[in-house]
Every structure is written in C-alpha cells, then in structure tokens.
N, C-alpha and C positions, 0 to 999 in steps of 0.2 A: 337392575341393570345386568345385562349379560353381554360379555365381550368374548368373542372366539377368535383364536389365531390358529393357523395350521400347526399341528404338532406331530411330527414324524412318528413318535412313539404311540400315538393313538390312531394312526392311519392303517389302512389295510390294502393289500395288493388289489389292483384293478386292471382292466384291459389286458388280460392274460399275464398279469404280474409285471407288466412293463412300466407301470406308474404306481404310486401310492395315492389312495383317496381317503377323504375324511369329510363327514358332514360339517357344514358351517353353521347351520341353524339348529336350535334346540328342538327336540321332539315336542309336539304340541303347539308349534307355531301356526300350523294349518296353512302354510304357504301354498299358493295355487300353482306351484311349480316344483320340480325336483332340482337338486343341486349337489355339488360335490367339489371340494378342493381337489385339484390335481397337482401332483408333485412328481417331477421328472428329474432324475439324477443327471449329473454332467455326462455329456457324450452319449445320450440315450434318445430313443424315439418311442413314442407311444404306439402301441400295437405291434412294435417290433419291425415295422415296415413303413415306407413312405406311401403305401397303398391306403393306409388308414382304415376307417370304418365309417358307416353311415347309419342313419335311423330316420324314421318318418317325422321327427319333430325338429323344429328350428331350435337352435342353441346359441348361447352367448358365452364367450370366454372373456373374463376380465383378468388380465395378467397382473399378478400381485407382486412378484419378485423375480428378478433374473432377466435373461435374454434368451430368445429362441427363434425358431422359425415355425410359422403356421403354414400348413399345406391344405388347401381346399380345392378339390378336384384337381385341375392341372395348374393352379396358381399357387405361388408361395410368396411369403413376405416375412421380413424380420419384424419381431415384436419384442417389446420390453415393458417393464412395470408401468401401469397406467393405461395401456392399450386395451381397447374393447373390440372384440372380434365377433362379427355376426356370421353365423354358419347357417345357410339355408337348409330347409328340409331335404332329405335324401342326398345331401352332398357328402362325398367322401372327404374325410378330414382327419388330421393328426397334428401333433406337436413334436418338434425335434429340438434337442438341446445340444449344441456343439460348443457351448461355453464351459468355462471352468467353475461355474457356480450352478447350483440347482435352480430349476424353473418351477414357479408355483403360480397357479391360476385358479379362479373360481368359475366353474361351469354351471350354467343355469339353463334348464330346458322345461318346456311346458308339456304336460301329459295329454 
C-alpha cells in the first residue's frame, strides 16, 4: 500500500515560481495521464496574473484543502475542498487564493 499526501518540503516551484508542485503518484504506476499537486500560499495567484495560462489538453482540478477562486476564460467561481473543476482544452485558467490559509489541489491532464 502507498499513501501520498502533499508535503511542502518535497515540492518544487512551478508556474514561474508562483505555486509549489509535487507528484501524487509513484513512479512506475504507468498512469495514462500526467498529474501534479498544486499548492498556493495565502493571498497568491498562480502564474502571477489573472490572465492565467492555457494548453491543448483538457484538465481537471480536484480541490483538496482550502478556499480559492478559479478563473477560466472570463468566468470565475469560488471553490473549496471537495470541488472538481473541469478545464476545457485551450481555455485560459488560473487559481487565486485570497484566504488566510493555503490552497491545495490535484491537477490531472491527459497527454
């Protein structure tokens, strides 16, 4: 059995250093997708801007802990632990944290 939890000390800077990222699954799992835990400190925004980023693959964020705002294209919504966010291909997206607690999510995308 293998159980993984986000650990800030094992994470690395991602998205131009605006978040910390860490793999959730062990090497050798051969999963048909890519993934990363995302961790955003209080009062921060991924990518450093509400403009966000986009890529040609669909993506899912599963909010693990905390509260924040997801911005996809011109829409924004409050999110909290347990929410599942579907991000379409080529959609500009980012996460913002205006709370007093870190925000953690699992990002999953297909190659």
